[in-house]
C-alpha positions as CSV (number, residue, x, y, z in Angstrom):
1,M,11.9,22.2,-24.7
2,T,15.5,21.4,-23.8
3,S,18.4,23.9,-22.0
4,D,19.6,25.6,-24.8
5,G,16.2,26.6,-26.1
6,R,14.8,23.8,-29.2
7,I,12.5,22.1,-28.3
8,A,13.3,17.9,-27.2
9,A,12.2,16.7,-31.0
10,D,11.9,12.7,-28.9
11,L,9.7,13.2,-26.4
12,L,6.6,11.5,-26.6
13,P,3.1,12.9,-26.3
14,D,0.8,12.8,-23.7
15,P,-0.7,10.0,-24.2
16,S,-3.9,9.9,-22.6
17,D,-6.1,10.0,-26.2
18,R,-4.0,6.7,-27.0
19,L,-5.0,5.2,-23.7
20,T,-8.6,6.4,-23.4
21,A,-9.2,4.7,-27.3
22,A,-8.2,1.2,-26.2
23,F,-9.7,0.8,-23.5
24,R,-12.9,2.2,-24.5
25,A,-12.4,-1.2,-27.2
26,A,-11.8,-3.2,-23.9
27,A,-14.7,-1.7,-22.9
28,A,-16.7,-2.4,-25.4
29,R,-16.4,-6.3,-25.3
30,M,-16.8,-6.3,-21.2
31,Q,-20.2,-4.5,-21.2
32,G,-22.1,-6.4,-18.6
33,L,-19.8,-7.7,-16.9
34,D,-20.3,-8.8,-13.4
35,L,-17.7,-6.3,-12.4
36,V,-17.9,-3.3,-15.5
37,N,-19.9,-0.2,-13.0
38,P,-22.2,0.9,-15.6
39,A,-22.3,4.4,-14.0
40,L,-18.7,5.2,-15.3
41,A,-16.5,5.5,-18.2
42,V,-13.3,5.1,-19.4
43,E,-11.3,7.9,-18.6
44,A,-8.0,9.5,-18.8
45,V,-7.4,12.2,-15.7
46,G,-4.8,14.3,-14.9
47,F,-1.6,12.7,-17.0
48,A,1.5,15.0,-16.5
49,P,5.0,14.6,-17.2
50,W,7.0,13.3,-13.4
51,D,10.3,12.1,-13.6
52,G,11.3,11.4,-17.4
53,H,7.4,9.5,-18.0
54,W,4.6,10.1,-18.5
55,L,2.0,9.9,-14.8
56,G,-2.0,10.0,-14.8
57,V,-4.9,8.0,-13.0
58,M,-6.7,5.5,-15.8
59,L,-10.1,5.5,-15.1
60,T,-12.4,2.5,-16.1
61,P,-15.4,0.9,-15.6
62,W,-14.0,-2.4,-14.0
63,F,-10.5,-0.3,-12.5
64,M,-9.0,3.1,-11.1
65,N,-4.9,3.1,-11.9
66,L,-2.0,5.2,-11.4
67,T,-0.5,4.4,-15.3
68,L,2.6,4.9,-16.0
69,L,4.1,5.3,-20.0
70,P,7.2,6.6,-21.4
71,R,8.4,11.0,-22.0
72,N,11.0,10.3,-22.9
73,P,12.2,6.9,-23.8
74,R,16.0,7.3,-23.8
75,T,15.0,7.5,-19.7
76,W,12.2,4.3,-19.6
77,Q,12.8,0.7,-18.0
78,P,10.2,-1.0,-19.4
79,L,9.0,-4.2,-17.3
80,A,8.1,-7.3,-18.7
81,T,4.8,-8.1,-18.2
82,G,3.6,-8.9,-14.8
83,A,7.0,-7.5,-12.8
84,K,7.2,-5.0,-10.3
85,R,9.2,-1.8,-9.4
86,R,9.0,0.4,-6.7
87,Y,9.3,3.8,-7.5
88,S,9.8,6.4,-5.2
89,F,6.8,9.4,-4.3
90,P,7.4,12.6,-1.5
91,A,4.4,10.5,-0.5
92,G,6.6,7.6,-0.2
93,E,7.6,4.3,-2.1
94,Y,5.2,3.2,-4.5
95,E,4.8,-0.5,-6.1
96,F,3.9,-0.6,-9.9
97,V,3.8,-3.8,-12.0
98,G,4.6,-4.0,-15.8
99,A,2.1,-3.9,-18.6
100,N,1.4,-4.4,-21.6
101,D,-1.2,-2.5,-24.6
102,A,-0.4,-3.1,-28.7
103,A,-2.1,-0.1,-28.8
104,V,-0.4,1.1,-25.8
105,G,2.8,0.1,-25.5
106,A,4.9,-0.2,-22.4
107,Y,3.5,0.8,-19.8
108,Q,3.1,0.7,-15.7
109,V,0.5,0.2,-12.9
110,C,-0.9,0.4,-9.3
111,S,-3.8,-0.2,-8.6
112,L,-6.0,2.0,-6.5
113,F,-9.6,0.6,-6.6
114,S,-10.3,-2.9,-8.8
115,P,-13.1,-3.6,-9.3
116,V,-14.9,0.8,-8.7
117,H,-18.2,-0.4,-7.7
118,E,-18.3,2.1,-4.9
119,F,-18.6,4.9,-7.1
120,A,-22.0,6.3,-7.7
121,D,-21.5,8.6,-11.8
122,Q,-18.6,9.7,-13.0
123,Q,-17.2,13.0,-11.5
124,T,-16.9,11.2,-8.9
125,A,-14.5,8.8,-9.7
126,R,-12.7,11.2,-11.3
127,L,-12.8,14.0,-8.0
128,V,-10.7,10.5,-6.8
129,A,-8.5,10.4,-9.4
130,S,-7.2,13.6,-9.1
131,L,-6.5,13.5,-5.7
132,A,-5.0,10.0,-5.4
133,R,-1.9,11.3,-7.8
134,E,-2.1,14.9,-6.2
135,A,-2.1,12.8,-2.8
136,L,1.9,11.4,-4.6
137,F,3.2,14.2,-4.5
138,D,2.2,15.2,-0.3
139,P,4.6,14.4,2.0
140,A,2.5,14.5,5.0
141,N,0.9,11.0,3.0
142,A,3.4,9.5,3.8
143,A,3.4,6.8,5.6
144,V,5.2,7.2,9.7
145,A,7.1,5.6,11.5
146,A,6.4,3.2,14.0
147,M,6.7,6.0,17.1
148,P,9.5,5.4,19.4
149,T,8.0,3.9,23.7
150,A,9.7,4.9,26.9
151,T,8.8,4.3,29.9
152,L,7.8,7.1,33.6
153,S,8.7,4.6,35.6
154,T,12.0,2.5,36.8
155,A,12.9,-0.4,36.3
156,A,12.3,-2.8,39.3
157,D,8.1,-0.5,38.8
158,A,7.9,-2.0,34.8
159,A,8.7,-5.4,35.9
160,P,5.9,-6.8,36.3
161,A,4.1,-8.0,39.5
162,P,5.0,-11.4,40.1
163,G,1.9,-14.5,40.6
164,P,1.7,-16.3,42.6
165,L,3.4,-19.7,40.9
166,A,6.6,-17.1,41.0
167,K,5.0,-16.6,44.6
168,L,5.4,-19.9,45.7
169,E,8.3,-20.8,43.7
170,R,10.1,-17.9,46.3
171,S,9.4,-18.7,48.9
172,L,10.1,-23.2,48.4
173,D,13.3,-23.5,50.7
174,A,12.9,-26.8,48.8
175,P,11.5,-28.2,46.0
176,L,7.7,-29.3,46.3
177,S,7.1,-32.8,46.4
178,K,3.4,-33.9,44.5
179,R,2.0,-35.4,47.7
180,N,3.1,-31.6,49.8
181,F,1.3,-30.4,46.5
182,L,-2.3,-31.9,46.5
183,R,-2.6,-31.9,49.5
184,G,-1.5,-28.2,49.4
185,R,1.3,-28.3,52.4
186,F,3.4,-26.0,50.8
187,P,6.9,-24.8,53.1
188,G,7.0,-20.7,53.6
189,A,3.3,-21.1,54.2
190,D,2.6,-21.1,58.0
191,R,1.9,-24.0,58.3
192,D,1.9,-27.0,59.8
193,H,4.3,-29.4,57.7
194,R,3.5,-32.5,59.8
195,G,1.9,-34.9,57.5
């Protein structure tokens, strides 16, 4: 509905049926391939309006993708196939890739799982798909910036203890000759420095 109570006639309907039909046709051609999980079926999960688009998860026997399609054609910005765009969600920024299908039209995807062999059944995969979409809108899932570190010690305490070479260099009043070094004769080391 528009702000004056009229239904916006130019909004596109839920794409779940179009997506399901297109990917079921693809699934029929892909049966028996190693990347296919035979325990899974094609399913459009949780498609709902978001920011003028349709957002949901497309589950197939070979992938699980966040999927974005136009809802309001006036605000949709298509991407060339393979081109990338980042979208901001409360949980952070996610990169989507442009795609196009004759039956579906232009859409964009963000891969969650590919392939999907870790799922034993459709119910588990569907639950993960639903939770993944839900997680996008939870700010608690946003990446946390690295925490600053602080030291409670003084600058002198924070400096690393000098190693044996640094101690030796400080004790030298004059450069050490190769001959004295090889003989173990170090100035300032309480030794008799006579050859």
